[in-house]
Each structure stands twice: as structure tokens, then as C-alpha cells.
N, C-alpha and C positions, 0 to 999 in steps of 0.2 A: 473346297472341302477336302479333296484328295491331298492337297499340299499340306493342310493342317494335320492330317493323319500321318503324313510322312515326317513332319517335324516332331509330332508327339512320339512316334516310334523311335526316332533318332534320340530324343531326349531320354526315353525310357532305357534304351540300350546303354547310353553313356552313364546314366544314373546307376544302372545295375553294375557296370564295370567299376564305377567309383566305390560303390558299397563293397564289392568283392575284394577290393585292394585296400580297404580302410586300415588294416593293421600295418601296412607299409608306410602310411603317411602320418600316423598318429605319433605323438611324442612317446619316448620310451617309458616315461613314468605312467602314462595312461595304459600302455601295454602291460606294465608290471601290475597295475591295479586290476586289469581285466584277467590276467593270469592268476592273480591271487584269488579272485572270485571263482575261477574255474577249479583251482586246487581245492578250495573250501567245498565246492559243490561235489567234487569227486570223493572227498573225505566223508561228506555226509552220506553219500551212497554206500561207501565201503563200511563205515562204522558209525551209524547214525547217533549212537549214544555219546560219541566223543567230538561232536561237531564244535562245541564251545570250549572244550578242554584243550584244544590244540591251537597254538598261535602260529599263524602263517605269515611269513614275510617273503617278498620277492624283490630282488635288486634289479638294476637296469641291465644286467647281463643274464637274466632269466634263471638265476640261481635261487632256489626255494629253500628257506630255512624253516624247519618245523621245531617247535618247542612246546613243552607241556607234559601231560601225562596220559597214560592209557592203562587199562585194567591188566593187560598181559602183553607178552612179547608178540603174540599172534596179531593182536590189534595194531601194534606198532608196525609190524610188517605190512598189514593191509593199508595203513595210513601212508606209509612211505611208497608203496607200490601205486596207490591212488595218485599221489603227487607226481610220481615219475610218468604216469600215463597221460598227463596233460600235455597237449601239443605245445611245443616251443620250450619246454623246461629243459635246461642244459645240465643241471645238477641239483641234487637234493641233499641238504645237510640235515642230518637227523640228530636233534638234541632232545628227543623224547625219552621219557623214563617210565618205568612201571610204577604205578602208585601203590 
């Protein structure tokens, strides 16, 4: 019984390490999709009314491109800042305009 617990504990430790390093072993296109979801989530927090008015694309080099429209330049600043705040984003290209 003690041996089974030892194996279970070792398995859980290895599983935890594998989950913690998942970003390092996933293909870059999966990383880009995950980053895109994170950016969209941050935008929704910063400017909830513009969640669907902003198009977000992320390339394999973690460059985020934002396009679409916002009500004013203050909202654009909030959206860009939200995108920049996502972990791993290397650059944000702002193609947003005031509607």
C-alpha cells in the first residue's frame, strides 16, 4: 500500500511539472491562439462595450495586431494597454480608429 502511494505521489508531481511547462512544448500556433484569447479577455475587462468591435490577430512571433473601431481615443488607449499587458506579447500593432 505504501508503495502505491509513493507511485501516485511521483505521478502527481510529474503531472504537475508537465502542466506547468505546457507553453514550452505546445506548437506556436496553439500559443498564438491562447494569446489571442488572453488579449480578447483583457480587452473585455478594459472596455466591455468594444469586445466584438475589435479584431485581434496574433502571429507566431507574439505580435498582436488590433483593428476595428472604438468610440474615442481613450478607449483605443485602454484597448492597446490591455493587449500589451498580456504575458508574452512582444509588440502591439494598433490599426484601430475612432468611429
